[in-house]
N, C-alpha and C positions, 0 to 999 in steps of 0.2 A: 887575799887582799887585792883590791882592784887598783890599778894605776891609771894615770892620765891616758887619754886616747884609747880607752877600752883595753888596756894591757892587763894580762893575767899572769901571775906567777905560775910556775909549773904545777904545783898541787891543784890550784884552781882550774888550770887549763885541762888537766887530766879529768877532773870531775865534769867539766863542761863537755868533754868528748866522750865521757862514759868509759874511760880507760883507767887502769891502775897507774899510779905514778911511775912504777918501775917499767911498765910497758911504754909509756911516753918517753921515758929516759932512754930506753933501748932504741926506739924509733929515732930519737934525736941523735944518738951516737952513731947510728947507721945511716944517717942523713935520709931516712925514709919518712920522717914525720913532717908535721907542719913547720913552716918557717918560724924562726925564733930570733930573739935579740939577746945579746949578753950585755948586761948593765953591771959592770964590775964583775962580781961573782954570781949575781942573780941572773937567772934565765927567765925571760918573760915572753909571752905570746900576745900578739895582736888578735883580738876576737875576730876580725875580718879574715886573717890568715887561717884561723881555726875553721871558720865557716867554709872558706875556699877549699881547704884540705878535705873536709867532710864531703863537699860536693864532688870533688875529683874522685873520691872513692865510693861514690854511689853506684850500686849495682841494680840495673833494671831487670825486673822479672818478666817472664812471658806474658802476653796478653791474656786476660781472663776469658774463659770459654763460655 
C-alpha cells in the first residue's frame, strides 16, 4: 500500500528493492539499510531514500575492452 509522499510499507519497499522482506528487516535492525520512518508500529520508507540507498550501493565495473 502506498502512503502520501511516496511512502512504502516494508513489504512494498522490499519488492521495490528486489529484496526479501526478511533481508530488509535485517538491514534495518543492523542500521545498514535505507533510512526509514516509524509511524506508530508501522515501518515506512520514502521512495527517494530507497533510490538514494540503491545509488550509494552501486558498483561500477571495469571499462569494456
